[in-house]
N, C-alpha and C positions, 0 to 999 in steps of 0.2 A: 385140247380144243378140238371138237369134231369138225369134219368137212364142212358141215351146214353152217357152224359157227363161224368159221374162217370165211365162209362165202359171205355172211350177213356182215362181219366185220368189214371186209373188203368193199361191200355195197356202200356201207356207212362212209368210209374214207373216201371213195370216189366221188361220191355226192357231195360231201363236206368240201372236197378239194375244188369243185366246181362252183359251189356256192360261195366259197371264200374269195376264189379268184374273180367272181362276178361281182360282189359286194363289200369285199373287205371284211376284216373280222369284226369290226363294230356293225356294220350292215346285214351281216349273214343271219339268217333265222334258221335256229334249230327245227322248227316246224317244218320248213320247205326241206331241210336236209333229211329229216326222218320221212318225209312223203316221197322224196326222189329216190331213197334208198330202199323204199318198199317194206318198211319196217314199223312197228308201233313205238310210241315213246317209251312204254315200258321196257321194250327190247333194246332201245337205244341206251338207256340209263343201265342196262346190265354190261355195257362196254364202256362207256364214259360217264362220268360225274357232270360234266359241264362243257359249254362250247369252248372254255380255256383248255380244258384236258384235251378235247378233240383237236383244237389246234396245235397244241404241242405234239400229238401223235404224228402230225404231218410234217413237221419242221424241227423237232428239238434235235434228233440225232443229226441232221445236216448243218444246222446252226453250231452245235457244239464241234462237230467235225472240222467245219472250215476255220472257226478260231483256232483249234488246236493246230491243224495243218499250218496256219499262217504263223503261230508261235514256233513252230518246229523250224520253218523257213528261216524266220528271225534268228533263233537260236543257232542254227548251223552257220549262218552268215556271221555271227558273233564269234564262233571259234576259229574263223580264219584270221591269219596273221594280217596286221594292218595294211602291208603294201598289197597283199592279195585282194583284200577288201577294196581297195582303191582301184586296182586295176580289173577286177572282176565284177564290179558292183552291177553294171547294167546287164551283161549276160546271166548273171546269177538271178537278178530280179526278174527278167524275162523269163528264165526257166520257172522259178517259183510261182510266178502268176500264172504261168501256163499250165502248171500242175494244179493250181486253184481251179483253174478254168475248166479243165477236163473233169474235175469232180463236180462243179456247179451244172455243166451241161449235162452230166449223167444223172442229175437230180434236178431238173430244171424246174419243174413246178414248185418244188419246195422252196426253192430261191426266189420264185416269182412271188410266191406267198409272202416270204421274208420281206422282199424289198418293196412290194407294192402294196400289200394287204394286211401288214401287221400292226397298223397303229392301234394302240390300246393294249398292246400286248409287250412282255419284255423284249421280244425279238425285234421291235422297231429300232432298236438301238445298235444294230449291228455295224453300221458305217461308224459311229461314234466310238465304239469299243475297238474296232480294228485301227482306226486312226489313233487311238491312245496308245495302243499296243506298238505302232509304229514311232510314235513320238518318243516312247520310253526307249526304243531301239536305237533311235537316231541320237538321242542324248549318250547312249553307251558308246556309240560309234565316235561321237565327238570327243569323248573323254579318252578312247582308246587312242584316237589320232593325236590328240594333244600329248598323250603320254609317250607316243612314238616320234615325238618331235615334228609333228605336222600340225601347225597352227590352224584351228577352225574357228570361223567367227561364230560368236553367240547369236542365237536366234530367239527373239520374243517368243515366249511359250504360246501365246495366244495366235500368233501368226502362223507359227509352226503346226498348230492343230488346224487352223483354218487351211492352209496349204495340203495338208495330209489328208483331210476331210474332202477336199477338192478333187484329190486324185481317186479316192476311193468311189465317190459319187460318179466320177467320169468313168471309171472301170466298170462299175455296175451298171452303167447305161447298156452294156451289152446284153444285160437280162431284161431290164425295163423296156427296151425296144425291140427286143426278140431278134438280136442280130443273130444270123446264121453261124454255127459253129465254126464253118470253114473260113469265114471271113475274120474271126477273132484274133488269129496269130498277128496280122499285120497291125490291127487296131491297138493290141497290146504292146508290139515293138515301137510303134510311132509314140504311143502315151508315155512308156518308160523313158524313151530318148528325151521327149519334151521336158518332163519333170526332173529327170537327171541334170540336164543342162542348167535348170533353173537352180536346183539345189546346189551344184557345184559353184554357181555364180554367187549365191548369197552366203555361202558358208566358205568360199574362199579357197578351194582346194582343188 
Protein backbone atom coordinates (compact mmCIF):
# COMPACT_ATOMS: atom_id res chain seq x y z
CA UNK A 1 0.00 0.00 0.00
CA UNK A 2 1.39 3.38 -0.99
CA UNK A 3 1.71 6.32 1.39
CA UNK A 4 -1.22 7.99 -0.37
CA UNK A 5 -3.37 4.88 0.06
CA UNK A 6 -2.46 4.64 3.75
CA UNK A 7 -3.41 8.27 4.22
CA UNK A 8 -6.75 7.73 2.49
CA UNK A 9 -7.44 4.67 4.62
CA UNK A 10 -6.65 6.57 7.80
CA UNK A 11 -8.90 9.45 6.73
CA UNK A 12 -11.76 6.99 6.20
CA UNK A 13 -11.20 5.31 9.57
CA UNK A 14 -10.99 8.64 11.39
CA UNK A 15 -14.16 9.95 9.77
CA UNK A 16 -15.95 6.66 10.43
CA UNK A 17 -14.97 6.63 14.10
CA UNK A 18 -16.38 10.12 14.58
CA UNK A 19 -19.58 9.30 12.71
CA UNK A 20 -20.17 6.06 14.64
CA UNK A 21 -19.43 7.75 17.98
CA UNK A 22 -21.92 10.49 17.19
CA UNK A 23 -24.73 8.42 15.69
CA UNK A 24 -24.11 4.76 16.51
CA UNK A 25 -23.70 2.02 13.96
CA UNK A 26 -27.31 2.02 12.82
CA UNK A 27 -27.59 5.79 12.52
CA UNK A 28 -24.24 6.36 10.85
CA UNK A 29 -24.25 7.38 7.19
CA UNK A 30 -21.69 6.14 4.70
CA UNK A 31 -22.40 9.27 2.69
CA UNK A 32 -21.32 11.43 5.63
CA UNK A 33 -18.25 9.30 6.25
CA UNK A 34 -17.14 9.52 2.63
CA UNK A 35 -17.72 13.26 2.61
CA UNK A 36 -15.82 13.89 5.84
CA UNK A 37 -12.98 11.64 4.71
CA UNK A 38 -12.65 13.66 1.51
CA UNK A 39 -12.90 10.63 -0.78
CA UNK A 40 -15.28 9.48 -3.47
CA UNK A 41 -17.74 6.67 -2.93
CA UNK A 42 -15.84 4.62 -5.48
CA UNK A 43 -12.61 5.15 -3.58
CA UNK A 44 -14.29 4.10 -0.34
CA UNK A 45 -15.41 0.80 -1.82
CA UNK A 46 -11.85 0.14 -2.81
CA UNK A 47 -11.14 -0.23 0.93
CA UNK A 48 -14.39 -1.52 2.44
CA UNK A 49 -17.34 -3.40 1.03
CA UNK A 50 -19.90 -2.22 3.57
CA UNK A 51 -20.60 -0.26 6.73
CA UNK A 52 -20.34 -3.52 8.66
CA UNK A 53 -16.85 -4.18 7.33
CA UNK A 54 -15.84 -0.64 8.20
CA UNK A 55 -17.07 -1.02 11.77
CA UNK A 56 -15.18 -4.33 11.99
CA UNK A 57 -11.98 -2.53 11.06
CA UNK A 58 -12.43 -0.18 14.00
CA UNK A 59 -13.28 -2.69 16.74
CA UNK A 60 -12.75 -6.33 15.78
CA UNK A 61 -9.15 -6.59 16.94
CA UNK A 62 -9.92 -4.96 20.29
CA UNK A 63 -13.10 -7.00 20.84
CA UNK A 64 -11.26 -10.26 20.18
CA UNK A 65 -8.28 -9.26 22.31
CA UNK A 66 -10.32 -8.37 25.40
CA UNK A 67 -12.20 -11.68 25.26
CA UNK A 68 -8.94 -13.59 24.81
CA UNK A 69 -7.33 -11.66 27.65
CA UNK A 70 -10.22 -12.37 30.01
CA UNK A 71 -10.19 -16.04 29.05
CA UNK A 72 -6.49 -16.14 29.90
CA UNK A 73 -7.12 -14.49 33.26
CA UNK A 74 -9.82 -17.05 34.07
CA UNK A 75 -7.69 -19.97 32.88
CA UNK A 76 -4.70 -18.88 34.97
CA UNK A 77 -6.91 -18.61 38.04
CA UNK A 78 -8.29 -22.09 37.39
CA UNK A 79 -4.74 -23.47 37.47
CA UNK A 80 -4.23 -22.32 41.06
CA UNK A 81 -4.67 -24.81 43.94
CA UNK A 82 -8.07 -24.46 45.66
CA UNK A 83 -6.66 -22.86 48.81
CA UNK A 84 -4.81 -20.26 46.76
CA UNK A 85 -7.96 -19.53 44.81
CA UNK A 86 -9.77 -18.82 48.08
CA UNK A 87 -7.01 -16.69 49.58
CA UNK A 88 -5.98 -14.78 46.45
CA UNK A 89 -9.36 -14.34 44.77
CA UNK A 90 -9.69 -10.62 45.44
CA UNK A 91 -6.09 -9.62 44.72
CA UNK A 92 -5.97 -11.78 41.59
CA UNK A 93 -9.26 -10.39 40.29
CA UNK A 94 -8.18 -6.80 40.88
CA UNK A 95 -4.89 -7.44 39.10
CA UNK A 96 -6.63 -9.12 36.17
CA UNK A 97 -9.26 -6.43 35.78
CA UNK A 98 -6.53 -3.81 35.96
CA UNK A 99 -4.74 -5.51 33.06
CA UNK A 100 -7.96 -5.34 31.08
CA UNK A 101 -8.40 -1.70 32.00
CA UNK A 102 -4.91 -0.79 30.79
CA UNK A 103 -5.72 -2.33 27.41
CA UNK A 104 -9.15 -0.71 27.23
CA UNK A 105 -7.81 2.76 27.96
CA UNK A 106 -5.08 2.27 25.36
CA UNK A 107 -7.88 1.62 22.84
CA UNK A 108 -10.54 3.84 24.35
CA UNK A 109 -12.40 4.89 21.19
CA UNK A 110 -12.75 1.28 20.07
CA UNK A 111 -14.33 0.28 23.37
CA UNK A 112 -16.52 3.36 23.38
CA UNK A 113 -17.80 2.18 20.00
CA UNK A 114 -18.31 -1.38 21.25
CA UNK A 115 -20.13 -0.39 24.42
CA UNK A 116 -22.14 2.61 23.24
CA UNK A 117 -22.47 2.45 19.47
CA UNK A 118 -22.55 -1.19 18.35
CA UNK A 119 -26.26 -1.98 18.40
CA UNK A 120 -27.05 -3.95 15.26
CA UNK A 121 -23.63 -5.62 15.14
CA UNK A 122 -22.23 -8.79 16.77
CA UNK A 123 -20.18 -6.56 19.07
CA UNK A 124 -23.19 -5.45 21.07
CA UNK A 125 -23.00 -8.79 22.92
CA UNK A 126 -19.67 -8.11 24.65
CA UNK A 127 -21.09 -8.02 28.17
CA UNK A 128 -23.25 -11.09 27.61
CA UNK A 129 -20.29 -13.04 26.27
CA UNK A 130 -17.98 -12.02 29.10
CA UNK A 131 -20.66 -12.83 31.67
CA UNK A 132 -21.10 -16.29 30.17
CA UNK A 133 -17.36 -16.89 30.33
CA UNK A 134 -17.38 -15.86 33.97
CA UNK A 135 -20.35 -18.10 34.77
CA UNK A 136 -18.58 -21.08 33.21
CA UNK A 137 -15.48 -20.30 35.29
CA UNK A 138 -17.57 -19.92 38.45
CA UNK A 139 -19.09 -23.37 37.95
CA UNK A 140 -15.60 -24.82 37.51
CA UNK A 141 -14.53 -23.03 40.68
CA UNK A 142 -17.49 -24.48 42.60
CA UNK A 143 -16.73 -27.98 41.40
CA UNK A 144 -13.09 -27.59 42.35
CA UNK A 145 -13.94 -26.32 45.82
CA UNK A 146 -16.40 -29.14 46.41
CA UNK A 147 -13.84 -31.69 45.25
CA UNK A 148 -11.33 -30.18 47.71
CA UNK A 149 -13.78 -30.61 50.57
CA UNK A 150 -15.01 -27.00 50.64
CA UNK A 151 -18.79 -27.07 50.18
CA UNK A 152 -20.18 -24.40 47.86
CA UNK A 153 -23.85 -23.50 47.70
CA UNK A 154 -25.48 -24.00 44.30
CA UNK A 155 -26.68 -20.86 42.57
CA UNK A 156 -29.58 -20.66 40.17
CA UNK A 157 -27.98 -20.23 36.71
CA UNK A 158 -30.28 -17.33 35.83
CA UNK A 159 -29.40 -15.49 39.03
CA UNK A 160 -25.72 -16.21 38.46
CA UNK A 161 -25.86 -14.68 34.99
CA UNK A 162 -27.82 -11.69 36.26
CA UNK A 163 -25.26 -10.95 38.97
CA UNK A 164 -22.29 -11.45 36.68
CA UNK A 165 -23.81 -9.28 33.96
CA UNK A 166 -24.44 -6.59 36.57
CA UNK A 167 -20.77 -6.64 37.53
CA UNK A 168 -19.66 -6.16 33.93
CA UNK A 169 -22.21 -3.43 33.29
CA UNK A 170 -20.89 -1.65 36.38
CA UNK A 171 -17.27 -2.13 35.33
CA UNK A 172 -17.79 -0.84 31.81
CA UNK A 173 -19.44 2.31 33.16
CA UNK A 174 -15.83 3.50 33.36
CA UNK A 175 -15.89 3.77 29.57
CA UNK A 176 -19.52 4.76 29.14
CA UNK A 177 -19.06 7.76 31.45
CA UNK A 178 -15.51 8.64 30.38
CA UNK A 179 -14.00 8.13 33.82
CA UNK A 180 -10.38 9.35 33.78
CA UNK A 181 -7.82 6.55 33.78
CA UNK A 182 -6.20 7.83 36.96
CA UNK A 183 -9.48 7.29 38.85
CA UNK A 184 -10.08 3.72 37.72
CA UNK A 185 -7.91 1.90 40.25
CA UNK A 186 -10.08 2.90 43.20
CA UNK A 187 -13.31 2.18 41.31
CA UNK A 188 -12.08 -1.29 40.39
CA UNK A 189 -10.89 -2.08 43.90
CA UNK A 190 -14.19 -1.11 45.50
CA UNK A 191 -16.25 -2.83 42.81
CA UNK A 192 -14.43 -6.14 43.23
CA UNK A 193 -14.64 -5.99 47.03
CA UNK A 194 -18.37 -5.30 46.77
CA UNK A 195 -19.08 -8.25 44.49
CA UNK A 196 -16.64 -10.59 46.23
CA UNK A 197 -18.45 -10.09 49.52
CA UNK A 198 -21.77 -10.90 47.89
CA UNK A 199 -20.46 -14.00 46.15
CA UNK A 200 -18.96 -15.35 49.37
CA UNK A 201 -22.25 -14.77 51.18
CA UNK A 202 -24.48 -16.59 48.71
CA UNK A 203 -21.97 -19.31 47.87
CA UNK A 204 -21.21 -19.95 51.53
CA UNK A 205 -17.42 -20.02 51.60
